[in-house]
ZAVONU-199805 format. One record per atom (N, C-alpha, C): x, y, z. Coordinates in steps of 0.05 Angstrom, whole numbers, plus 5000, padded with zeros to 4 digits. Each point is the difference from the previous one (the first is absolute). Example, Ala and Ser with C-alpha at 12.3 -4.5 7.8 and 13.67 -1.06 7.14 Angstrom:
2
526448865156 498250245000 501850245000 499350214986 501650245001 498550225014 
# end
This chain:
93
445014643957 502649984987 501750165016 502549945010 501650135016 502550064984 500850254998 502450124985 502150085019 502349944991 502450155015 500950214987 500750245020 500950254987 502750065017 502050104984 502650055014 500050325006 500350095021 500550265007 502350075017 501250234995 502350055020 499550005025 502049915020 499649965027 499050275018 501350204988 499250265012 497150074992 498849934977 497350054996 498349845017 500649725005 498549845018 500050105027 502450105008 500050135028 498450235002 500250184982 498550255002 496749915002 499449844981 497149895003 499149875025 502249865013 499249875025 499650205022 502050185001 499550235021 497650184995 499450044974 497650174993 497549855008 500049744995 497749855003 499249995028 502149955019 499550005029 498950245010 501650224993 499150295007 497050064992 499649884974 497150104992 497849805014 500749765006 498349815015 499450065032 502050135010 499750075027 497950185003 497949935018 498150175007 497549964981 500549834979 497349944983 498349805011 497849974992 498149845007 498549824983 501749904981 499349834977 501749744998 499549874981 501449734994 502950084996 500950244995 502850094991 502149915026 498650005021 502149965024 500749714998 498549814997 500449725002 501649954974 499350114977 501249954974 503050095002 500350235014 502950115001 501549835015 498849895024 501849845018 500749744986 498049914985 500649744988 502150024977 499850194985 501850074976 502950075013 500050125023 502550085010 501849755011 498149815009 501549735011 501249874976 498550034976 500949844978 502750104986 500650275010 502450124984 501950065020 499449975027 501950095020 502849895000 500349754989 502849875000 501950174980 498650154981 501350154980 501050315005 498850055022 500150295010 502850055014 501550204995 502250075014 499550085030 501849965017 499950055029 498550305004 501350194990 499250275005 496850014993 499349904976 497149984994 498349885020 501249785011 498449835021 499750195024 502150105008 500250175024 497950234999 499850124973 498250244999 497049885004 499549774988 497149905000 499549925028 501749875012 499649935028 499650245017 501850204998 499750245017 497250134994 499250014973 497950154996 497249875015 500049734998 497749825010 500050065030 502449965012 500350005030 499050305010 500850224985 499450255006 496750044999 498849894981 497249994995 498649875022 501049765009 498949885020 500250145027 502250105005 500350185022 497850225003 499850144978 497950214999 497349885003 499549764992 497349865001 499549965032 502549935015 499849955026 499450245019 500650244985 499650255014 497350114992 498449854985 497250074994 499650104971 502450014982 499650094974 499149764984 498550064977 498849784985 501849904978 500649724999 501449914977 497749794986 498050055003 497849854987 498449825021 498449824989 498649825021 501749835017 498649845017 501549825019 501349794981 498749894979 500949824984 502450124985 500450254993 502250094987 502550045018 499450105024 501850015019 501349725008 498549795001 500849745004 501649904976 499450054978 501849964976 502650095002 500250265009 502750155002 501549865022 498849915021 501249875023 501249744991 498449874986 500949744991 502350024980 499950224980 502350044985 502450035017 500050225018 502350075018 501149715008 498349865016 500749765010 501749804981 498950004974 501149834978 502950084994 499950264998 502650164993 502149945025 499150045024 501749935019 501249755005 498349824990 500849715000 502149924979 500350194983 502249974980 502550155003 500150155021 502350175006 502249855008 502350054991 502749825007 500950095029 499949835016 501150045027 503250044999 501050195014 503050035001 501349785014 
# end
């Protein structure tokens, strides 16, 4: 049974940023779950929140390219897929 809950946008945005930051570097289902849920609410997030999330993930991937861990290979791939998905939705000037 699915229920709908209404929460303030600021709360959703705080949760989204926190979820991404928590999931970065984890080696569990939470990486794919966070990416999936983020895609589901992306259209509702304000530009500033989107920018913070994209920056955080890009920085983590950059750290991974320098040898720091952000999880297993499948997790890194999930984050790369998310960045590509986000970039595909950016409005071009």
